[in-house]
Residue frames as qw, qx, qy, qz and C-alpha x, y, z in Angstrom:
[[0.501, -0.859, -0.099, -0.032, 11.75, 13.72, -44.11],
 [0.333, 0.735, -0.457, 0.373, 15.10, 15.43, -43.45],
 [0.635, 0.014, -0.668, 0.387, 17.46, 13.84, -40.89],
 [0.010, 0.182, -0.436, 0.881, 16.90, 16.66, -38.36],
 [0.632, -0.202, -0.087, -0.743, 13.14, 16.12, -38.38],
 [0.818, -0.081, -0.567, -0.052, 13.57, 12.41, -37.73],
 [0.436, 0.082, -0.619, 0.648, 15.80, 13.15, -34.74],
 [0.269, -0.223, 0.235, -0.907, 13.22, 15.58, -33.31],
 [0.804, -0.162, -0.205, -0.535, 10.65, 12.77, -33.36],
 [0.855, 0.022, -0.508, 0.106, 12.81, 9.77, -32.45],
 [0.328, 0.327, -0.566, 0.682, 15.05, 11.31, -29.78],
 [0.444, -0.339, 0.319, -0.766, 12.25, 12.25, -27.32],
 [0.917, -0.093, -0.198, -0.334, 10.79, 8.75, -27.69],
 [0.743, 0.202, -0.540, 0.341, 14.19, 7.19, -26.91],
 [0.033, 0.372, -0.506, 0.778, 14.68, 9.45, -23.86],
 [0.691, -0.269, 0.105, -0.662, 11.21, 8.54, -22.57],
 [0.934, 0.020, -0.346, -0.081, 11.93, 4.83, -23.02],
 [0.526, 0.310, -0.574, 0.546, 15.30, 5.15, -21.25],
 [0.255, -0.374, 0.411, -0.792, 13.70, 6.91, -18.27],
 [0.845, -0.178, -0.023, -0.504, 10.96, 4.30, -17.97],
 [0.871, 0.145, -0.453, 0.122, 13.52, 1.50, -18.11],
 [0.360, 0.334, -0.560, 0.668, 15.59, 3.06, -15.29],
 [0.471, -0.429, 0.211, -0.742, 12.76, 3.96, -12.88],
 [0.049, 0.091, -0.968, 0.228, 12.58, 1.20, -10.26],
 [0.644, -0.263, -0.347, -0.629, 9.25, -0.57, -10.22],
 [0.719, -0.215, -0.657, 0.078, 7.90, -2.54, -7.31],
 [0.320, -0.189, -0.536, 0.758, 8.26, -0.02, -4.51],
 [0.165, -0.754, -0.472, -0.426, 5.67, 2.29, -3.03],
 [0.303, -0.289, -0.430, 0.800, 5.68, 5.33, -0.79],
 [0.077, -0.534, -0.466, -0.701, 2.39, 7.19, -1.09],
 [0.235, -0.489, -0.589, 0.598, 1.11, 9.76, 1.34],
 [0.008, 0.557, 0.352, 0.752, -1.37, 12.60, 1.02],
 [0.366, -0.629, 0.086, -0.680, -1.89, 14.98, 3.91],
 [0.405, -0.373, 0.688, -0.472, -2.95, 13.03, 6.97],
 [0.897, 0.143, 0.307, -0.284, -4.05, 9.98, 4.98],
 [0.110, -0.451, 0.807, 0.365, -1.93, 7.32, 3.32],
 [0.834, 0.317, 0.287, -0.349, -3.33, 5.32, 0.48],
 [0.147, -0.392, 0.811, 0.408, -2.04, 2.77, -1.96],
 [0.819, 0.377, 0.240, -0.359, -3.60, 1.19, -5.02],
 [0.393, 0.618, -0.642, -0.227, -1.79, -1.43, -7.08],
 [0.986, -0.092, 0.060, -0.121, -0.68, -5.01, -7.28],
 [0.916, 0.108, -0.076, 0.379, 2.52, -6.99, -6.75],
 [0.171, 0.802, -0.233, 0.522, 4.27, -4.10, -4.97],
 [0.709, -0.350, -0.417, 0.448, 6.55, -3.93, -1.94],
 [0.204, 0.537, -0.091, 0.814, 6.99, -0.83, 0.15],
 [0.306, -0.388, -0.627, 0.603, 6.09, 1.29, 3.13],
 [0.107, -0.728, -0.325, -0.594, 3.66, 4.03, 4.09],
 [0.214, -0.129, -0.553, 0.795, 3.55, 6.47, 7.01],
 [0.133, -0.679, -0.655, -0.303, -0.02, 7.35, 7.93],
 [0.139, 0.260, -0.246, 0.923, 1.03, 10.07, 10.44],
 [0.147, 0.191, 0.713, -0.658, -1.81, 9.18, 12.87],
 [0.557, 0.266, -0.088, -0.782, -4.42, 9.29, 10.09],
 [0.876, 0.154, 0.395, -0.229, -6.21, 6.49, 8.26],
 [0.087, -0.429, 0.772, 0.461, -4.51, 4.20, 5.73],
 [0.818, 0.361, 0.211, -0.395, -6.10, 2.53, 2.72],
 [0.191, -0.356, 0.829, 0.386, -4.78, -0.33, 0.61],
 [0.781, 0.423, 0.210, -0.409, -6.54, -1.43, -2.57],
 [0.472, 0.602, -0.607, -0.216, -4.99, -4.18, -4.66],
 [0.989, -0.106, 0.010, -0.100, -3.58, -7.66, -4.59],
 [0.918, 0.038, -0.078, 0.387, -0.36, -9.45, -3.66],
 [0.152, 0.820, -0.245, 0.495, 1.32, -6.43, -2.07],
 [0.713, -0.303, -0.426, 0.468, 3.78, -6.55, 0.81],
 [0.025, 0.760, 0.011, 0.649, 3.47, -3.34, 2.82],
 [0.473, -0.312, -0.540, 0.623, 4.70, -1.96, 6.13],
 [0.105, -0.761, -0.264, -0.584, 2.53, 0.87, 7.45],
 [0.468, -0.226, -0.504, 0.691, 3.79, 2.95, 10.37],
 [0.003, 0.307, 0.023, 0.952, 2.76, 6.15, 12.10],
 [0.115, 0.240, 0.737, -0.621, 0.16, 5.11, 14.71],
 [0.189, -0.204, -0.612, -0.740, -2.64, 4.88, 12.14],
 [0.483, -0.022, 0.366, -0.795, -6.18, 5.66, 13.26],
 [0.820, 0.204, 0.444, -0.296, -7.35, 2.80, 11.06],
 [0.093, -0.322, 0.792, 0.510, -6.55, 0.55, 8.14],
 [0.760, 0.396, 0.262, -0.444, -8.91, -0.34, 5.30],
 [0.187, -0.325, 0.832, 0.408, -7.86, -3.16, 2.97],
 [0.776, 0.422, 0.225, -0.411, -9.70, -4.23, -0.18],
 [0.470, 0.604, -0.605, -0.219, -8.12, -6.97, -2.29],
 [0.987, -0.139, 0.012, -0.076, -6.53, -10.37, -2.02],
 [0.896, 0.128, -0.130, 0.404, -3.21, -11.91, -1.10],
 [0.097, 0.832, -0.241, 0.490, -1.84, -8.78, 0.61],
 [0.734, -0.288, -0.423, 0.446, 0.70, -9.10, 3.42],
 [0.005, -0.782, 0.014, -0.623, 0.51, -5.99, 5.57],
 [0.536, -0.305, -0.522, 0.589, 2.20, -5.02, 8.82],
 [0.067, -0.738, -0.209, -0.638, 0.55, -2.01, 10.45],
 [0.277, -0.137, -0.564, 0.766, 1.12, 0.12, 13.56],
 [0.223, -0.704, -0.533, -0.413, -2.20, 1.37, 14.92],
 [0.015, -0.363, 0.360, -0.859, -2.80, 4.22, 17.32],
 [0.186, 0.135, 0.762, -0.606, -5.18, 4.18, 20.30],
 [0.553, 0.444, 0.444, -0.548, -8.68, 2.98, 19.33],
 [0.111, 0.387, -0.675, -0.618, -7.45, 1.81, 15.93],
 [0.794, 0.284, 0.349, -0.410, -9.70, -0.05, 13.51],
 [0.171, -0.232, 0.841, 0.458, -9.11, -2.73, 10.88],
 [0.705, 0.446, 0.240, -0.496, -11.52, -3.13, 7.97],
 [0.172, -0.338, 0.837, 0.393, -10.53, -6.02, 5.71],
 [0.779, 0.397, 0.269, -0.404, -12.44, -7.16, 2.64],
 [0.523, 0.587, -0.578, -0.219, -11.37, -9.69, 0.06],
 [0.988, -0.140, -0.042, -0.054, -9.58, -12.98, 0.47],
 [0.900, -0.003, -0.102, 0.424, -6.33, -14.38, 1.80],
 [0.120, 0.820, -0.225, 0.512, -5.03, -11.11, 3.23],
 [0.738, -0.289, -0.435, 0.428, -2.56, -11.41, 6.11],
 [0.069, -0.842, 0.063, -0.532, -2.57, -8.44, 8.48],
 [0.658, -0.222, -0.480, 0.536, -0.06, -8.24, 11.33],
 [0.127, -0.854, -0.121, -0.489, -0.89, -5.42, 13.71],
 [0.477, -0.206, -0.508, 0.687, 0.63, -3.70, 16.70],
 [0.132, -0.870, -0.328, -0.343, -0.78, -0.76, 18.63],
 [0.232, 0.528, -0.371, 0.728, 0.80, 2.08, 20.51],
 [0.492, -0.453, 0.335, -0.664, -1.50, 1.45, 23.49],
 [0.007, 0.189, -0.978, 0.092, -1.21, -2.38, 23.37],
 [0.557, 0.273, 0.564, -0.545, -4.99, -2.68, 23.00],
 [0.401, 0.208, 0.808, 0.379, -6.53, -4.70, 20.16],
 [0.178, 0.105, -0.273, -0.940, -8.18, -2.85, 17.29],
 [0.648, 0.346, 0.443, -0.515, -11.82, -3.11, 16.30],
 [0.173, -0.175, 0.834, 0.494, -12.05, -5.56, 13.39],
 [0.710, 0.453, 0.224, -0.491, -14.50, -5.76, 10.50],
 [0.165, -0.336, 0.830, 0.413, -13.75, -8.54, 8.01],
 [0.781, 0.408, 0.221, -0.419, -15.61, -9.72, 4.93],
 [0.561, 0.581, -0.560, -0.183, -14.35, -12.47, 2.68],
 [0.982, -0.189, -0.017, -0.017, -12.55, -15.75, 3.14],
 [0.870, 0.107, -0.133, 0.463, -9.11, -16.74, 4.32],
 [0.089, 0.814, -0.204, 0.536, -8.19, -13.38, 5.84],
 [0.753, -0.292, -0.438, 0.394, -5.81, -13.68, 8.80],
 [0.114, -0.875, 0.140, -0.449, -5.20, -11.10, 11.52],
 [0.800, -0.139, -0.404, 0.422, -2.20, -11.54, 13.81],
 [0.043, -0.016, 0.945, -0.324, -2.08, -11.52, 16.71],
 [0.207, -0.452, -0.803, -0.329, -5.57, -13.01, 16.71],
 [0.283, -0.283, 0.176, -0.899, -8.38, -10.86, 18.09],
 [0.046, -0.204, -0.942, 0.263, -10.65, -12.44, 20.68]]
């Protein structure tokens, strides 16, 4: 194989590897229309739900979700999530050992549905 042909094959592979090595991993910022969603594990980041619903699927993530969300659905384990809910907000948590800290724009507690063990919602809902 002539030297030029080798470079045409090897150079793109090296460029691809260099790009992948430089891209920061471990952060998230995912939004689609009026819904924010995230799927992954061991990530740290933030989402803006823009008054729509937010979904988190995965484990051991640390996320801050803003934007007066209409609701939050979490499926996974070991997530630590801080969320700002809008009026009449809902929390749906399934899995284990998730820690959800909520606030609401109208200071009223959200409606909670929880399945699993060890999930914590702060402040506590009565």
